[in-house]
C-alpha positions in Angstrom: 5.1 108.7 186.0 3.5 111.4 183.8 4.4 112.1 180.2 6.4 115.1 181.3 8.3 113.1 183.9 9.2 110.6 181.2 10.3 113.3 178.7 12.5 115.0 181.3 14.0 111.8 182.6 15.0 110.7 179.1 16.5 114.0 178.3 18.5 114.4 181.5 19.9 110.9 181.3 21.3 111.4 177.8 25.0 110.5 177.7 27.5 113.4 177.8 31.1 113.2 176.3 33.3 111.4 178.8 35.5 114.5 179.3 32.5 116.6 180.2 31.3 114.0 182.8 34.8 113.8 184.2 35.0 117.6 184.5 31.6 117.6 186.3 32.9 115.1 188.9 36.0 117.3 189.5 33.8 120.4 189.9 31.3 118.6 192.2 34.2 117.6 194.5 35.8 121.0 194.5 32.6 123.0 195.1 30.7 120.6 197.4 28.1 119.7 194.7 25.4 117.0 195.0 24.4 117.3 191.4 25.8 118.8 188.2 23.7 119.9 185.2 25.2 120.5 181.8 23.4 123.0 179.5 24.0 125.7 176.9 25.5 126.0 173.5 28.1 123.2 173.9 25.4 120.8 174.8 23.7 121.7 171.6 26.7 121.7 169.3 29.2 119.3 170.9 32.0 121.8 170.3 34.3 121.2 173.3 36.7 124.0 172.1 34.2 126.4 173.6 33.2 127.0 177.2 31.0 124.4 178.8 28.1 125.6 180.9 27.5 123.8 184.2 25.1 124.3 187.1 26.6 122.8 190.3 23.9 122.3 192.9 24.9 122.1 196.5 23.4 121.2 199.9 23.9 124.7 201.3 25.2 128.1 200.4 29.0 128.5 200.7 31.0 131.4 202.1 30.8 133.6 205.1 27.7 135.2 206.6 27.7 138.3 204.4 28.2 136.3 201.2 25.5 133.7 202.2 23.1 136.6 202.8 23.9 138.1 199.4 23.5 134.7 197.7 20.0 134.4 199.3 18.8 137.0 196.8 21.6 137.3 194.2 22.4 133.8 193.3 24.1 132.0 191.7 27.8 132.2 192.4 29.7 132.3 189.1 33.2 131.0 188.4 35.5 129.9 185.6 37.6 126.8 185.6 40.1 125.1 183.3 40.1 121.4 184.0 42.7 119.0 182.5 41.0 115.8 181.5 42.8 113.0 179.6 45.2 115.3 177.7 42.7 118.0 176.9 41.4 121.1 178.8 37.7 121.5 179.5 36.9 125.2 180.0 33.8 125.7 182.1 31.7 128.6 183.3 30.0 127.4 186.4 27.0 128.6 188.3 26.7 127.3 191.9 23.7 127.4 194.1 21.9 125.3 196.7 19.5 122.7 195.4 16.7 124.0 197.6 17.1 127.5 196.1 17.2 126.0 192.6 14.0 124.1 193.3 12.1 127.2 194.6 13.2 129.2 191.5 12.1 126.5 189.2 8.6 126.4 190.6 8.2 130.2 190.1 8.2 130.9 193.8 10.7 133.7 193.3 10.5 136.8 191.1 13.4 135.4 189.1 12.8 134.1 185.6 16.3 132.8 184.7 16.1 129.3 186.2 12.8 128.0 184.7 13.5 129.9 181.4 16.8 128.1 181.0 15.9 124.7 182.2 12.8 124.4 180.1 15.5 124.2 177.4 17.6 121.1 176.9 20.0 120.0 179.7 21.7 116.9 180.9 22.3 115.6 184.4 25.9 114.6 184.1 26.6 113.8 187.8 24.6 113.2 190.9 25.7 112.1 194.4 23.1 109.3 194.5 19.8 108.1 193.1 17.7 110.2 195.5 19.4 113.4 194.5 19.0 112.5 190.8 15.3 111.9 191.3 14.9 115.2 193.0 16.7 117.1 190.2 14.5 115.4 187.6 11.5 116.6 189.5 12.8 120.1 189.7 13.5 120.3 186.0 10.0 119.0 185.3 8.6 121.8 187.5 10.6 124.3 185.5 8.8 123.1 182.4 5.4 123.5 184.2 6.2 127.0 185.3 7.4 128.1 181.8 4.4 126.4 180.1 2.0 128.2 182.4 3.4 131.6 181.5 3.5 130.6 177.8 -0.2 129.9 177.9 -0.8 133.4 179.2 1.7 135.2 177.0 1.1 133.3 173.8 -1.7 133.5 171.2 -5.2 132.3 171.9 -4.5 129.5 169.4 -1.2 128.5 167.9 1.4 125.8 167.4 3.7 124.9 170.3 6.4 127.0 168.6 4.2 130.1 168.7 3.8 129.8 172.5 7.5 129.1 173.1 8.5 132.0 170.9 6.2 134.4 172.8 7.6 133.1 176.1 11.3 133.4 175.3 10.9 136.8 173.6 9.2 138.1 176.8 11.8 136.6 179.1 14.6 138.3 177.1 12.8 141.6 177.5 12.3 141.1 181.2 15.9 140.1 182.0 18.9 142.4 181.7 20.2 140.6 178.6 21.3 141.6 175.1 20.3 138.9 172.6 20.4 139.0 168.9 17.0 139.3 167.2 15.5 135.9 166.6 17.5 134.2 169.4 14.3 132.3 170.3 14.2 130.8 166.8 17.7 129.4 167.2 16.7 127.8 170.5 13.6 126.2 169.0 15.3 125.1 165.8 17.8 122.9 167.8 15.1 120.2 168.4 11.6 121.3 167.3 10.0 118.0 168.0 11.2 118.1 171.5 9.5 121.5 172.2 6.4 120.3 170.3 6.1 117.4 172.7 7.0 119.3 175.8 4.3 122.0 175.8 1.2 119.7 175.9 3.0 117.4 178.4 3.7 120.4 180.7 0.2 121.8 180.3 -1.2 118.4 181.4 1.2 118.3 184.4 0.2 121.8 185.3 -3.5 121.1 184.9 -4.0 123.5 182.0 -6.7 122.1 179.8 -6.3 122.7 176.0 -7.8 121.7 172.7 -5.9 120.4 169.7 -6.9 120.9 166.1 -4.8 120.5 163.0 -1.6 120.9 165.0 -2.7 124.0 166.8 -3.3 124.2 170.5 -5.8 126.3 172.4 -5.2 126.6 176.1 -8.3 126.9 178.3 -7.1 129.1 181.1 -9.7 129.8 183.7 -10.2 133.6 184.1 -8.9 133.7 187.7 -5.8 131.7 186.7 -5.1 134.0 183.8 -5.4 137.0 186.0 -3.1 135.4 188.6 -0.5 134.7 185.8 -0.8 138.3 184.5 -0.2 139.7 188.0 2.8 137.4 188.5 4.2 138.4 185.1 3.7 142.1 185.8 5.8 141.7 189.0 8.5 139.9 187.1 8.6 142.5 184.3 8.9 145.3 187.0 11.7 143.6 188.9 13.5 141.6 186.2 16.0 144.2 185.0 16.9 145.6 188.4 17.4 142.1 189.8 19.5 140.9 186.9 21.5 144.1 186.9 22.3 143.6 190.6 23.4 140.1 189.9 25.8 141.3 187.1 27.2 143.9 189.6 27.7 141.3 192.2 29.4 139.0 189.6 31.8 141.8 188.7 33.2 141.6 192.2 32.8 137.9 193.0 33.3 136.1 189.6 36.1 133.6 190.6 38.4 133.3 187.6 37.0 136.3 185.8 40.4 137.5 184.5 41.4 134.0 183.2 38.1 133.8 181.4 38.3 137.2 179.9 41.8 136.7 178.6 40.9 133.4 177.1 37.9 135.0 175.3 40.2 137.8 174.0 42.7 135.3 172.6 40.0 133.2 171.1 38.3 136.1 169.3 41.3 138.3 168.4 44.3 136.0 168.4 46.0 138.3 171.0 47.6 136.3 173.9 47.9 138.4 177.1 49.7 136.9 180.1 47.6 136.2 183.2 49.7 137.9 185.9 49.0 137.5 189.6 47.9 141.1 189.8 45.4 140.7 186.9 44.0 137.6 188.5 43.5 139.3 191.9 42.2 142.6 190.4 40.3 141.9 187.1 38.3 145.1 187.2 41.3 147.3 187.8 43.3 145.4 185.1 40.5 145.7 182.5 41.3 149.2 181.1 44.9 148.3 180.4 44.0 145.0 178.8 41.4 146.7 176.6 43.9 149.4 175.6 46.3 146.6 174.4 43.5 145.0 172.4 42.6 148.3 170.8 46.2 149.1 169.9 46.7 145.7 168.5 43.5 145.8 166.4 44.6 149.3 165.1 47.9 148.0 163.8 46.4 145.1 161.9 
């Protein structure tokens, strides 16, 4: 077992709140999952009043032929669930995709940056069908770290602290993806557990066979010229396709987000205090219902 494997295994095996683990089991059964990863802001803060982020990994893509074809390029499937567990409700935003696709994306074999950029960040494996699946997921998450660290070596400074390399990487992925993040978002991610990111970068470089020198806490990656050129070409392709690809995913999600209306109304009530009933029509037609809902929010805000 490499140093990276040990770091990833220790992190993924960290205990989650019992209600989160119970919700993960319910989702795995409902969605045909073989493993469930817990990640995102609730993992960092422990605030279960917010929305829990899960990735449910499956054996194969779900849905009919057309939907499976769409999911081949525009994964994951996104859904929102409210799960009663022991007298409380776990609200979860769930991304679902086949484990094989997740593995390919983590290794950088696709033009997508979202999988390896998110799973180089902290996550927990809260449910797995068996030990073999758990071992495979740990390996995939380790490969996400290797992919991210390789691009960090190319995008970062010639010499710097691990934080310098991670900041360069995350800033570039935000520019590449169709995402709006507050300035300094990368600093928030790194501040959650600086020692974790400090240890992860050299371990991932070792696993990815990137030589480096260490001096007074600064690292200097020794990328061979041909490897640097290959990474630059790969990044150029991702910069070119990143926004169109993520925009297409957002467009797909607008029409296929299961539970979108329920999720939107909960967000409105949480942020404005305005409770709007979830009618059957709003649940079936969230896009058509949106203008009327937004009009009510605007009118209510104007009378306060």
